[in-house]
N, C-alpha and C positions, 0 to 999 in steps of 0.2 A: 518385450516391445510394447509400444503404445497400444492400448485396447481400442478397438473400433467402437464408435458410438454415433449418435445422431445429435445434431445441434450445431451451433456456429463454431464450436471449438472441437468438433469431432476429429479424432486422430491426432490430437496435439497434447503435449505435456506442459503443464503450467506449474511453476513454483509460486506458492503464496506464503509470504511471511506474515507473522501476526495473526495466524489462522485460529488461534485458540479462543478468540472472543471478538466481539464488536465488528468493525468493518471488514477485517481480514477474514473472519469466520464466514460472514455473509458472502463475500466474494468467492471463497473456496467452495462453498456449497453451490453457488450459482455456476461456477466453472464445471463442477461435476455434472450438474443438470444439463449444461450445454455440451456434454460429451467429452470433456477433457479428462485426461489422467492428471491427477493433482499430487504434487509433493507439498504437504501442508506442514508448516513449521511454527513452533511457538515454544514458550518456556514451560508450559503446563501440559504434560503428557496426558493427564486425566481428561482435560478439556479437548485435546486433539482426538482422543478416542471416541468422542461423541460425533465426530464428523463422518459423513458418508453412511450409506446403507450397506447391508451385507452384500459382498461381492463388488463393491465400488472400486474403481481403479484409483486407489489412493495410497500414498506412502506417507506415514506420519513420522516426523523427525523432531524430537525434543532437543532444542539447541538454544544457546545464548548467542545472539548475533554479534555481541561485542567480542567474542572469541575470534582470534585471527584466522583460524581454520574453518570457521563456519561457512563462508561463501563457497569454498571448494567442496565442503561436505555436502552442501545442498545440490550443487551442480552434479556431483558424482552420484547422489541419490537418484536424481532424475535420469541420468544416462544409464546408470546401472539397473534400475528397476524397469524403466520404460523405453530406453534406447534413444531418447531425444530430449531436447529442451527447446520448446517453442515459445514459451511465454514466461514472464516474471511479473508478479504484482508484489511490490514491497510495501506492505501496509503496517509493518511493525513500528512501534515507536512509543515514547512516553510523553507526558505533558508536564509543563511547568507554567504555573500561573500565579498571580498575586505578588510578584516580586517588585521591589522598589529599587529602581536604578540608582537612586541616591545612596543606597547602602549595599548594592549588589556586590557579589564576590566573583572575581575573575576565575577562581578555581571552580566554583559552581557552574559557571558558563562553560568552562573547558570540559567538565564532566558531562554536561548535557550534550555537547557536541559529540563527545566520544560515545555516548549512548544512542545517538540518533543519526547524525550526519555521516559519521565514519562508517557505520554498518551499511547505510544506504549506498555509499560509494563502493564499498567492498563487494556487496552482492550484485550491484548493477554491473560493475566491471567484469566480475566472474561470469555472469550470465551473458554479457555482451561478447566475451571471447568465445564462449561455447556456441552461441548463435551465429557469430561471424564465420565460424568454421563450416557451418552448414549453409550459409548464404541467406538466412532469413530468421525472423523472430520479432517479438514485440515485448518491450519493457514498459511497465507502468509504475511510476514512483508516486506514492501517495503524499501529497503536500498538505496545504491548508489554505482556506480563504484568508487566514491571518498572515500569509505571505503577501497579500495584496491590499488589505485594509488593516488599520492599527486598532488596538484596544489597550486600555491601561493594564499594566502588570504582565504583559506578554512579550516584552522585548526579546528575551532569550528564545522563546518558542518561535516568535515571528522570524528571528534571524536564522534559526536552523531550518525552518520550513522554506524560507526564502532560498537558503542554500540548496535544499532538495529540488526546488523549482528550477534553479539555475543549472543544477547538475543534470537534470533531465534534458534541458535544452542543449547543453554542451555535448552530452553523450550522443544526442541525436545526430549531431554533425559528424562525430567520429563513426557512428554506426551506420549511417546512411549508405556509404559506398559498399558496405557489406550486406545490405538488404535488411538491416535491423532498425526498427522504428523505436523511438523512445519518447514517451509522453508523460505528463504529470496530471494526476487526478487530484483536484483540490476540494475536499469536502468543506461544507459549512459546519454549523453546530449540529452534531449527530448524537442521539441518545444512546451512548455506549457506556460500559463500565468506566471508561476513562473520563467521561463527562462528569462523573461524580467525585473524582479525585480533587481534594482540597476545595470542595464546594458543599458546604453544609446546607441542607435543605434544598437541594437541587430540584427535587420533584415539585416543590412549592413555587419555584422560579419559572417552571416551564411555560405556564400560560402567558406570563409577561414577555418572556423571550420569544414565544411564538408570534405575538403581536408585532414584533419588530421585523418579521419576515413577510414579504408580499404574499406568500402562499399560506400565511397564518398558521404555520406549524414548524417545529424543528425537524431535523432529518432523522431517518431511521437507517440502521445499517443496510437494509435491503435497497435503499435509495442509491447506494454507491455500487451495488453489484452489477446492475445493468450497464451503467457507464463504463465500468471496468472491463466487462466482457466486450463491449463495443470497441474499446481501444485495443484489446487483444486480437480482435477478429479482423477478417478481410474487409469488413464494412468500413474500417478506418485505414484501409491499405495505403492511402496516399496522405496520411496524417502523421506527422512527426514533429518533434520540437515544440509541441503545443501544450498549453495548460487548460484542462477542462474543469471549470469551476462549477460545482454542483452544490448550491447553497440556498435553494429556495428563493433566490432573487435578492439575498441580503446585500451583496456588493454592488447592486445596481443603484443603491440609494446614496 
């Protein structure tokens, strides 16, 4: 059963995908601090092993979310170890940048959808079903500011994150009558390992990128943890079908 604790998520079980690094890792750690029992999932078991202190209420599941049975595996892990599923943060995903739509491949686009949007749909629906059976729960899908503003070379990424945003809004309508809230957390530019993918010399770019944000810095993984916990908690109890953009003010310009 779920272990008791203190904090805004005390007595609750939360599944966090993408917990082996970056935003997902920061959110998983914050959920533990806030008293939740956590099912942490990722592709790297060695990285998952670093999560949580001795005695922490955590179940680590190494899994590829593109596998069809991954959603049911994670739900079963939560129910089997802790006896409930109260929250989901789907932070797993990959990035695609620098593409030229004049020479783009439909096959590459399809593969990216299968890597990102399809798993979001699968895990969200599986969690929604488990939560609906209990009459309560909160789902947070991690989107992106690039679902709301455009940038060169990001057509595929923006399209998929736009799909994640719309998915959260639509599932909120289906989940509402069952007491399940669904929201989207949309990060801006955050300094994670993914930020370095296909970006040579990213560290040298950071000062100029920071100047493009009203708060004059780019994001840190911890900047996403607090908003995610808020969306999971009763503090957001009448908030559903919304997108919370956390981007240092970038999209206000």
